[in-house]
C-alpha positions in Angstrom: -27.9 -5.2 -11.1 -28.8 -8.7 -10.6 -30.4 -10.2 -7.0 -27.9 -13.6 -7.2 -25.2 -11.6 -7.9 -24.6 -8.7 -5.5 -22.3 -9.1 -2.5 -21.2 -12.6 -2.8 -18.0 -13.0 -0.5 -15.0 -14.6 -2.7 -14.8 -16.3 0.3 -18.2 -17.7 0.6 -18.1 -19.3 -2.7 -16.7 -23.0 -2.9 -12.8 -23.1 -2.8 -12.4 -24.5 -6.2 -15.5 -25.4 -8.2 -13.9 -27.8 -10.7 -12.7 -31.2 -10.3 -8.4 -31.7 -9.6 -8.8 -35.0 -10.8 -10.3 -34.0 -14.2 -8.1 -33.2 -17.4 -7.7 -29.6 -18.6 -10.7 -29.9 -20.4 -12.0 -29.1 -17.2 -9.0 -27.2 -15.9 -11.2 -23.4 -15.9 -14.3 -22.4 -14.3 -15.7 -18.4 -14.8 -18.7 -17.0 -12.5 -19.2 -13.7 -12.8 -20.1 -11.3 -9.6 -21.1 -7.5 -8.3 -19.6 -5.8 -5.2 -20.7 -2.0 -4.2 -18.1 0.5 -3.5 -15.8 -0.2 -0.6 -17.3 -3.8 -0.6 -14.3 -5.8 1.7 -14.0 -9.5 1.5 -13.1 -11.6 5.0 -9.7 -13.2 4.8 -9.6 -16.5 3.3 -7.8 -18.5 0.8 -8.3 -21.1 -2.2 -7.7 -24.3 -3.4 -7.1 -23.3 -6.8 -5.7 -20.5 -8.6 -8.0 -17.4 -9.1 -8.3 -15.0 -11.6 -9.8 -11.6 -11.2 -10.8 -9.9 -14.2 -12.3 -6.0 -13.1 -14.9 -5.6 -15.9 -15.8 -2.2 -14.0 -14.1 -0.9 -10.7 -11.5 -1.8 -9.3 -10.3 -5.0 -7.4 -7.2 -4.6 -4.5 -6.2 -7.9 -2.8 -4.1 -7.8 0.4 -1.9 -10.4 1.2 1.2 -10.4 3.8 3.1 -9.8 1.6 1.7 -6.5 -0.1 -1.1 -5.0 -2.2 -2.3 -5.4 -5.6 -4.6 -3.9 -8.0 -6.5 -4.4 -10.8 -8.3 -1.7 -12.7 -10.7 -2.2 -15.2 -9.5 -4.3 -18.7 -6.9 -5.8 -16.1 -6.0 -9.3 -14.7 -5.3 -10.3 -11.3 -3.6 -13.5 -10.6 -3.9 -15.3 -6.9 -2.2 -18.2 -6.6 -3.6 -21.5 -4.7 -3.2 -21.5 -0.7 -2.3 -17.6 -0.8 -3.8 -15.6 2.2 -6.1 -12.6 1.0 -8.6 -10.5 1.3 -10.3 -8.1 -1.4 -12.0 -4.4 -1.4 -13.7 -3.2 -3.9 -13.5 0.2 -5.4 -16.5 1.9 -7.4 -19.0 -0.2 -8.1 -16.9 -3.5 -9.2 -18.1 -5.7 -11.3 -15.7 -9.0 -11.9 -15.3 -11.9 -14.1 -13.7 -14.4 -11.7 -11.6 -17.1 -13.2 -10.8 -20.5 -11.5 -7.9 -22.9 -12.4 -6.9 -25.9 -11.0 -3.5 -25.9 -8.9 -2.6 -28.6 -12.0 -3.4 -26.1 -14.9 -1.8 -23.3 -12.6 2.0 -24.1 -12.6 3.6 -22.3 -15.0 1.9 -19.4 -13.6 4.4 -18.9 -10.2 3.8 -18.9 -7.0 3.6 -15.0 -6.1 0.0 -12.8 -7.1 0.5 -10.3 -10.4 -1.5 -8.0 -12.3 -1.8 -8.3 -16.1 -3.1 -6.4 -19.3 -5.8 -8.6 -20.2 -5.7 -8.6 -24.2 -8.7 -8.4 -26.4 -7.9 -11.8 -27.0 -7.5 -13.1 -23.3 -11.1 -11.3 -22.4 -12.3 -13.8 -25.5 -11.2 -16.4 -24.4 -12.7 -15.8 -20.7 -15.9 -14.8 -22.4 -15.8 -17.8 -24.2 -15.0 -20.3 -21.1 -17.9 -18.2 -19.5 -20.7 -19.5 -22.0 -21.4 -22.8 -21.7 -22.2 -24.8 -25.0 -25.5 -26.4 -24.3 -26.1 -30.4 -25.6 -22.0 -30.2 -26.7 -19.2 -32.6 -25.4 -16.0 -32.0 -24.7 -13.5 -31.7 -27.2 -10.7 -30.7 -28.7 -11.9 -27.2 -29.0 -12.3 -27.1 -25.3 -8.7 -28.2 -24.7 -7.5 -25.8 -27.3 -9.7 -22.8 -25.6 -8.0 -23.9 -22.2 -4.4 -24.2 -23.3 -4.3 -21.2 -25.0 -5.8 -19.3 -22.4 -3.2 -20.0 -19.6 -0.6 -19.8 -22.3 -1.5 -16.2 -23.3 -2.1 -15.4 -18.8 1.2 -16.6 -18.4 3.2 -14.6 -20.9 0.9 -11.3 -20.8 3.1 -8.3 -19.6 2.9 -7.6 -16.1 2.0 -4.7 -14.6 3.8 -2.8 -11.9 0.5 -2.6 -9.5 1.9 -4.3 -6.2 2.9 -2.8 -3.6 5.5 -4.9 -1.3 4.8 -4.6 2.6 7.4 -4.6 5.3 7.7 -7.5 7.5 9.4 -5.3 10.2 6.1 -4.8 12.9 6.8 -0.6 13.3 8.0 -0.5 9.0 4.7 -2.2 8.4 2.5 0.2 10.2 4.1 2.7 9.4 3.1 1.3 5.5 -0.3 1.0 6.3 -1.1 4.3 7.9 0.4 5.5 4.7 -1.6 3.8 2.7 -4.5 5.2 3.9 -3.7 8.7 4.0 -0.9 8.9 1.2 1.2 11.7 0.7 3.3 12.5 -2.0 5.4 14.7 -0.1 6.0 12.5 2.3 10.4 12.7 2.9 13.0 10.0 4.4 13.4 12.6 7.5 9.9 12.4 8.2 9.7 8.9 8.6 12.9 8.0 9.8 12.3 10.9 12.9 8.9 9.4 13.3 10.7 5.8 13.9 13.6 7.2 15.9 16.4 6.2 13.8 18.9 7.5 11.5 18.5 8.3 8.0 20.9 5.7 6.4 19.6 3.0 9.3 16.2 3.8 7.8 16.9 3.4 3.9 19.1 0.5 4.2 16.2 -1.1 6.3 13.3 0.0 4.3 15.0 -1.1 0.8 15.6 -4.7 2.8 12.3 -4.7 3.8 10.4 -3.5 0.9 13.3 -4.5 -2.1 12.2 -0.6 -3.2 13.7 2.6 -1.8 11.9 4.6 -0.3 11.1 6.9 -2.8 10.1 4.2 -5.5 7.4 2.6 -2.9 6.2 6.6 -2.2 5.2 6.7 -5.8 4.3 3.5 -6.2 1.6 3.6 -3.0 0.5 7.1 -4.5 -0.2 5.1 -8.2 -2.1 2.4 -6.8 -4.5 5.1 -4.3 -5.3 7.6 -7.4 -6.2 4.2 -9.3 -8.6 3.4 -6.7 -9.6 6.6 -6.7 -10.1 7.1 -10.0 -11.8 3.7 -9.8 -14.6 5.3 -7.5 -15.2 8.0 -10.4 -13.0 11.0 -8.7 -11.8 13.4 -10.7 -8.1 13.4 -11.5 -7.7 16.9 -10.9 -9.2 15.9 -7.5 -6.6 12.8 -6.9 -3.9 15.0 -7.5 -4.6 17.8 -4.9 -5.8 14.8 -2.4 -2.6 13.4 -2.8 -0.5 16.3 -2.5 0.5 17.0 -5.4 1.0 20.6 -6.7 -0.8 20.0 -9.9 -2.8 17.7 -11.8 1.1 17.5 -14.3 2.6 16.1 -11.5 0.2 13.3 -10.7 0.7 12.7 -14.6 4.9 12.6 -14.3 4.7 9.9 -11.7 2.1 7.6 -13.7 4.2 7.9 -17.0 7.1 7.5 -14.8 5.6 3.8 -14.0 2.7 3.0 -16.5 4.4 4.9 -19.4 1.1 6.7 -20.2 -0.6 10.1 -18.5 -3.5 9.4 -16.0 -6.3 10.6 -18.6 -5.2 8.2 -21.4 -5.1 5.5 -18.9 -8.5 6.4 -18.0 -9.6 6.0 -21.6 -8.1 2.3 -21.9 -11.0 1.6 -19.1 -13.7 1.7 -21.3 
């Protein structure tokens, strides 16, 4: 590991190392950094948009709206001005692609996670490789335009967990993320909050946009991906989450991602 790349806090990097007044030729800038397992950045924001490409390990980004996670081979887009922090699972190698604000308009105002196709990965590598003694040309313009177009139209993955704004419910959800339990029920949560089942389910959906069961499954999915990125065997992850067997975990993965955990791991390599 290159000492110059260890633990470079994303919050300490330049707010946006590209010129907002420049043309599309300078719309993109790529850096590569490495972080140890469980490294967490401070809360910060960027003037430009930022795409985190997890080369190895997984990167989770938290905002007041929720949590996103990008396992290997995925990209996590953070829009300009979004308050966030990042947490690393496993020994993380990440490519950081900064996109000037004017070029990121079509990418939207919310974070999202996408599969990075072989073409997108190649385009990022191309942008990251400086061409010495070569003036900016139509080639660079085409590469930047194609990269942004492909990013905008890439399939977005359900690797996002919305968090409620209600203080009491938000704290309950945060605690669940620290110790997720696949068997937690509506009754347990509503009783602990001192409200009826009906009030709880209505409030939960209003606050998160998901039913409690869907939210719980999504939380377990994100937690499972984080543990898998740290090297935990699938069987261990399943029992840690409280599933009766790895088969139950596989069923949940297929429900949300259309693929088993074992097959999903293969896509990381």
